[in-house]
N, C-alpha and C positions, 0 to 999 in steps of 0.2 A: 889874484892869478887863478885862472880856470884850469882844472886838471881833469882829464877823463880817466875814470877807473875802468881798467880792462877786465871787468867782471860783471855778471848779471845776478850775482848773489846779494840779495837785500841785506842779509845779516852781516856780510863782509863790508858792505857799503856803510852801514850804520856804525860799525866798529871803527873803521878807518876814518870816517868823517869826524868822529869824536877825537880820535888821536891826532888828526891833522888840523883840527880847529885852531890851535895856537898860531899857525902860520897864516891864517886868514885865507886859506885855499878853498876855492869853490870846487868841491869834488863831485863830478857828474858821472853817473853810471853810463857805460857805453850803450846800454839798451835804450836809454832816453834819447840817444843820438842816432838810433837805427843801425848800430854796429853789431855784426854777428860775432859769435864766438870764434876765436882763432884756433887753428890747428895746434895741438901740443904733442908733437911727435918725438920729443927728446927724452933722454933718460935722467936729466938733472933738473933740479928746481930752477936754477939760474937761466938755463937755456929756454925752458918753457916760459918763464916769466918775461924774459926779453922778447920772445916771439909774440907774446900777447900784448906787450907794451908797444912794440913797433907796429903791430897790426892796428891797434886802436888809434895810434898817432897818425898813421897813414890814412885811415878812414875819416878822421875828424879834422886834421890840421892843428890839433891841440897837443900840448905836452900830455904824456900818459903815464899812469902808474899801474903796475900789475903785481899780483901776489901769486906765488905758487908755494904750496905748503903740504906737509904730510908727515907720516910717522916712519921713522927709521929704526928698525929692530936689529940689535947686534947679532942675535942668533941667526938672522936671515941675511946677513951680509949687507945690512942697511935697507933692505926691502921692507915694506912695499913702496916706500919713497913716493915717486910721482904718481904711482898707481893706487895710492891710499884710498881714494874715493870709490874705486872699483874693486877693492881688495876681495870682498866676499864672493864676487861673481866667479872667480876662478875656482871656487870650491862648490859651485852649484847653488849658491844662495842668491837671493835677489839683492840688488844694490840698496844700501841703506846703512845707517849707523848701527842699529841693533845687530844686523847680519854681520857687519864688519867686526864688531866686538866678539860675537860668538865664534866666528871663523878664527880670529886671532888667538883666543883662549884655547881653542881646540888644537891649533897648530903648535902652540907653546906647551901643551900638556907634557909634563915630565921633563921639561927643559930647565936646567939649573940657571942658565944665563938669561935673565929677564930684563937686562938693561935695554933701554930704548930712548929715543929722543924725538921730540916734536920740533920740526924745523919750518921756518917761514922765510922765504926769500922775496924781498921787494925789489923791483927794478923800475926806475923812472927814466924816461927819455924826453928831451926837449922837442924832438922831431924824429921821423922814422929813420933817418940816416945818422942820428946822433952817435959820434964816434966814442963818446965818453959817458955811457949810461951810468946812473947812480945805482949802486947795488948795496943793499943792507940785509944782513942775515941775522935772524934771531933763533936761538937754539935753547931748548930746555931738556936737560937730562933727567931721566927718572927710571922707574921700574914698572913693568907690567904686572898688575895684581893677578891673582888666580880667579877672581870673580869681580863683577862690577860693584863699585861702592860710591854712593852719592847720587844726587838727582839733578844737579845743575849742569850747565854746559851742553855740549853736543859732541858728536864724533867719538873719539877714544877717551874722552875726559874721564868716564867712570872707571877706567882701568889704568890710567896714567898716574902712578903714585909718585909724589914728589917728596923725597927724604927731608928736604929743608923745611917743609911745612908739616910733615907727618900725615899728609892727607892726599887724596886724589884731586885732580883738577875739578872734578864734579862735586867735591865737598867744599870747595872754596867759594866765598862770596864773589859775585861777578866782578866787582871793582878790584878785588885782590888778584883774581885770576888774570884780568886784562892787564894789570900792571906788571905781572910776572910771566905772562904767556910768551910763547915764541913770536906771535904776531905783535904783541905789545912791545917786545924788545926790538924787533926789526923796525917797527914804526918809529920808535924813539930815535934810532940811529938814522933812519931816512929823513926825519924832520931836521935833525942836526945837519945832515949832508945838504939838504935843500937850502937851509939857511946860509950855509957856508958857500956853496957853489953857485946857486941860482939867484937867490934873493938879494944877497949883498952885491952881486955883480949886475943887478938890474935886469935879470933874465925874465 
């Protein structure tokens, strides 16, 4: 089965391709098919992921998979959420991982509640008008550290402390991180959904 990935992020493609390999799915990035980025005007992960999946399916005629993910901080009422990638820019910093981490630590300075979650929402559609998209959510709860720790990973990994491991995501080996990350959890659920809903039905 060929599935178009509604993303132009090579890192995301590599990660998802490995996670979906057991299904025998041929995951093709939308950029390889000349598909432009979709608009993401919504305030929730599921709405943006659905918009991206429908956009890619409409442009290619193929089933599509989209991922929308971000950091949800309790003290900020769940923000930055869907604006995670651009978080630092609202404080005058350039877009980028290091800037995001710096801005987050500054905004949380003196804040007692440092609970946060990394959330990944995967949405898959068989065609643009699919009335029953598959939705899988992966969520990892943790605490924001007061300074970066560890050198692995990307994004907020150096400040996302996981009590169950006693380490930040950036301190974990890649295979351990991927097995327990928000995207890893969402992918495992999506693989199970596809097997149950699509593949056994001969879709």
